[in-house]
N, C-alpha and C positions, 0 to 999 in steps of 0.2 A: 621574320627571318632570323633575327637575333635570338629569339626563343628557341628556334629549331637548332641553331648552331650550338647554343648552350646545352640543349638536350643531348646532342651527339657527344659533347664533352662529358656530361654527367651520367649518361646511361651505363657506361662501363663501370663495374664495381671497383671501388677503391679500398675494399676491406669490408669486413662484416659489420663493423660498428658495434660489436657486441662484446660484453665482458665474458670471460670464461666462467664455467660453472664454479661457484663459490666466490667469485670476485666481488659480489655485492658487498661483502663485509669490509672490503678495503676502501669502498667509496664512502668514506666517513662523512663527507660534507653534503651528501645528497639525501634529503629527507626521504625521497622515494626509495633509495637503496637501503637506508637504515630500516625502513618499515618492512621491506621484503626480506632483509637479512634475518629479522627476528623469526621468520617462519622457516628458516633453513638451518640445518646443522653445519658443522665446520666444512664438510665435503660438498656443500651446496645442495644436499638432498634433504627432503623434508623429514624431520623427525616425527611430526604428527602423521604424515602420510605413510611412513614406514610402519606405524603402529595401528593403522586403520585398515582392516581388510576391505576389499572392494565391495563385498556383499553387505558390509555393516554401515555403509554410508547413509546418512539421513538425506531426505529430500532437500532440507535446508542446510546451510553451511555448518559443519561440525567443527570448525576451526577455532572457535572462541572469539575473544575480544578483538584480535587483529584483523579478522575477516572484514568487518565493516570499514575499518580504517584503510585497509589495502584497497578496497573497492572505491572508497571516497578519495584517497590521496595519491594512489599509485596509478590506477587505471585512468584512462583518458575519458573525458566527457565533452560535450559540444563546446563548452566555453574554453576548453584546452585546444581546440582545433580551429584557429582563425581562418584556415584554408578551406573549411567546409562550404557546402552549397548555400545559396541564398535562403531567405526566410519567408518569402511570399511570392505569389505569381506575378510576374512582370513581363514586359516585352522581351523578346529575344535579345534586342540590342542592350537593354538595361542589364539583363542577367549576364550577358557576355562580357560587358565592360566591368561589371562588379567582380566577376570571376577572374578576369585578367588582372585586376588590381590585387586581389587576394593571392592568386598564384604567383604573381610577379614578386611579391615580398618574400615568399618562401623559396622561390628560385634564386633570388639574390643571397638568401641565408645559406642555401645549400652550396652555392658557388663559392662562398667564403670558406665554408667548412671543407669543401673538396680541395681548394687551394692550400689550406693549412695542412690537410692530411698529406698532400704531395710534398710539402716542405718538412714533413716529419713532426708536425704539431697537431695531432688529431684532437678533436673537441671532446673532452671527457663527459660533457653533458649528454652525448649520444648514448653512453653506457649507463647513465644515471636515471633514465626514464624508459618506459616501455617502448619497444620490446627488449631493449638492451639489458635492463636491470633484471629481467626475468630469467636470462641465461638458459633459454630452451634450445634444443639441438634437433637436427634432422640429418640423416645420412642418405645421400643420393643412391649409394650402393645398396643400402637396406631397402629403399623403396623399389629399386629395380629388381631386387631379389624377391620381394613380396609379389611383384607383378609376374615374375617367372613362375613362382609357386602356384599362383592363381591359374595361369594358363596351363601348367602341367596338370593341375587338378581337374581340368576340363571346363573351366570357366573363362576361357579365352573368347574374344569377340571376333567373329569372322567378318571383319570390316572390308569395305572396298579398298583396293590397293592405294588409290589416291588419298582416301581418308586416313588410312594407316600411315602413309608417308607424312602427311601433315601432322598427324598426332605425334609421330616420332620426333619430328623437327621441333614441335612445341615442347615436348618433354626435355629434349636436349637444351633448349633455350632456358627453361625453368631451372634445370640443374646448374647451368652456368651462371645465369644472372642472379639467382636467389640463393646461391650456395652459402650456407651458414646463416641464412635469414629466413627461418621457417614461417614466422608470423607474417612477414611481408609477402612471402610466397602464397600463403593461404589467402591473404587479402586479394592478391592478383587473381587467384583461381576463383574466388567467390565473385569478384567483379565480372569475370568472364562467364561464370556458371549461370548468372541470371539472364544473360543475353538470349540463349535459345528459347526460353519460355516467352520472352517478349516477341521473338520472331514467330513462334508457333501461333501465339494468340493473334498477331497481326495478320497472318495468312488465314486463320480461321474466320476472322472478321471479314477479310476480303471475299472469301468463298461465300459467306453468308450474305454479304452486300450484293454480290452478283446473283444470288438465288441459286447457287450451285449445290450447296450442302450446309446444313445447320447442325452444329455439334456443341450445344451449350454445356453439356456435362464434361466434355473433353476440355473446353476452355476453362471450366471451373477447376479441373485438376491442375492444368498448367499454371493458372493464377496462384493456386495454393503452393505449387512447387517454387514459383518465383518468390512468394512471401517467405518461404522457408529459407531460400538462398539469401534473401535480403537480411534476415536475422543472423545468418552466419557472417555476412559481411559486416554488420554492425558490431558483432562480437570482436571481429578482427580489428576494427577501427578502435574499439575500446582498449585493445592491447597494443595499439600503436602501429598497426600494419600499414597505414597509409601516411606515415609521418614525412616521408621523403617526397619531394616534388617530382623527382625522376620516376618513382614508382607510380605515382598518380598519373603523370603524363603518359606513361606507357600503358597503364591499365585502361584509362579512358579511351585512348585512341585504338587500342587493340579491340575493345568492346564494340566500337563503331564499325570497324572493319569486319569483325566476326558477324555482326548483325546482318550486314549487307551481303555477306557470303551465304548465310543461312536462308535468306529470303528466296533467292532463286533455287537453292537446293531443295527447299520444301515445295516450291512451285512445280519442280519436275519429279521429285521423289521424296515424299514425306518419310518413307521407311529409311532412306539413307540419312536424312536429317536427324531422325531419332537415333539411328545407329551411331552416328558420330558423337552425339551427346552421351550415349551409353559408354563409349570409350572413355570420355572425360570423367564421367561419374565413377566408373570402375577405377580409374587412376586416382580419383579423390579418395576412394575407400582404401586403396593401397597406401596412399600417402598419410592419411590421418591415422590409420591403424598402426603404421610404423612409428609415427610421431608419438602416439600414446605409449607404445612399448618402450621407446627410448627415454621418455620423460615422466614415467608413471609417478615416481616419488615427488618430483618437483611439482607436477600438476596437482597432486593430492594435497599439497601444502598451501595452495592458493585458492581464494574464494572465486565464485563465478562473477563475471560482470553483471550489473543490474539488468542489462538488456537480455541476458541469457535467462535469468530467473523470470523475468517478465514473460518471455516467450514460452518457456517450458513448464512454468508452474502457475503464474498469476494471470496470464492473459486468457482471452477467449480461444479455446483449443479447437474450435470448429475447423479452421483452416489447417491446423496441424494434422487433424485426422483426414482432411480432404485429399492429401496426396499419398496417404499410406495405402499399401496393398494389404489391408487387413480391416477387421471390424472397427468401427468408430469407438474410441474409448479403450481399446485393448492395449494401447501402448502409452504409458505415462512414466517417462524416465525420470530418475532423480536429477537434481541440479544443486548439489550441496558444495561441490568443489569445481575447480577448473578441469580436473580429471573427468568429472561427470560431463562437463560441457563438451569436451572433445570426443568422448565416447558417444555422446548423443549426436554430434555432428557426423561422425563416421557412420553411425547407424542410419541417420537421415540420408546420407549419400547412397547407402545400400538400398534404401527404399526408392530413391530416384532411379537406380539401375533397374530395379524390377519394373518400375513404371515405364521406363523407356523400352524395355523388352516387350511389355504388354502393348505399347503403342505401335511397335513394329508389327506385332501379330494383328493388331487392329488394321493396319494398312495392308498387310499381305494376306491375312486369313479372314478378316471380318469380325473378330471377337471385339465387341464394343467395350471401350474404356470410358468410364464416367465416375462421378463422385460416389464414394461409398455411402453418402447421405441420401442419394437419390435412388428411386426404384429402378430396376433394370428396364431397359426400353423394350416394351412389347412382348418379348419372348423370354424364355426360361433363363434364369441366372445360373451360371456354372462357376465353380471354383477352379483355380489352376490345378494342374495335375500334381504339382509338388506340395500342395497344401499351404504354400506361403501366402496365398491370398486369403486363406481362411474363410472364404465365402463373403468377405467384407467388401472387397473391390467388386464393383458391379460389372462383370464380364458377361455379356449376353451372347447366346449362340445364334447369331444372325449370319448364316453362311450364304453369301451371294457372290460368286458361285460356291458350290461345295468344295472345300479344300481337299487336297489329296491326303491320303493317310501318311505319306512320307513327310509332308509339311507339318502336319499335326504332331507327329512323333518327334520331329526335330525341335519344334517349339517346346514340347514337353521336356525333352532332354536338356535344353538350354536352361529352363527354369529350375529343373532338379539340380543341375550342376551348380547354379548360383546359390541355391538354398544350402547345399552342402558346404560351399566355400564360405558363405556369410556366417554359417554356424561356427566354422573353424575360426574366422576372424573374431567373432564375439568371444570365443574361448581364449584366444590369445590376448585380447584387450583386457580380459578379466584376470590375467595373470596365470593362465593355464599352461599352455604348451609352448614348444619351440623356443625355449630359453627366455621366455618373457620375464623381465625383472619385476 
């Protein structure tokens, strides 16, 4: 009960806890801030990033000697996160008690900081470590404008009124609670973004256990999608996205609620469950693309966290290819700067949008969705009409019953509209149009 009362006190924002752009230079006693400041000019923008065209970035970090030091001494690692999860499988009681002790300590620390802030004595340490010392920004108005442009371009999502209302409420909450805290917002979004894939796989296991329907290829795609979202989450944790107890409390509990809302939704209508996730993934594209446009120079001055390099460059890329709506191996993005990382994440979210649309067509039209590494099931493989699937995603024409011409045309138009919009987003993130800096 005391924890819940403390949560009610702490969940309301008491300020951003962030230094303004360029303020890193003034935090002379913070080793992290001094290291970051060396990568920035006097106005807080990257001199190195301003001189490096987007197309000239190497796959490895082009930032010089400071890159390794920033990754090692500024970004967070497991030893910097005493509030993280346990280290071995134990009983639920043992794990729960250990977690209560870890979270309890950080709850007390945040309570002390919140009290000091109310008394006009904010803790300068919050601005001396990630995400505060990175001084990254995000505008709620710019995100809303990006969403309006997408919908006006024909890439709006015709969601169920209830789903749309829940989505609008969620966006309003994100804008209010995470205003001025983009990395924390992204951590919360990535925590939530993993949940639908857990729910989808749970339901597919249930159907298979009952002997109703077996779809191992679809489960494989959803597992790869969750693996991708997990690495987005790990990147945000390396940038300090879950440093606050209140953010973790909210994210974990929202994830549990979301999971148990999706289970009955999938039970009654898989198409609606996929459609709601399409809404969230499209919002993620709008948010990340706006973030890239607003922080291009700052992001270009910073190296990628080691977990990002491991996922995009060094690791086994089989699962990375598994959720793509394209041929395996056809997408190998660079990962030399933090700018590359966020561009990659934005493009990943665009791939999730296409997969969620394909899954809706699977539920409504019968076009099978499976791993691009697997052969098409029994019948002829067909590519999507907009060419975005490139013949790589295995969509098989198993029509039972035969879909109407209107349904097929509508699905084709949705994919073509998203292909046009995603191409525009890539141009904007590359510094092309719409006043991108």
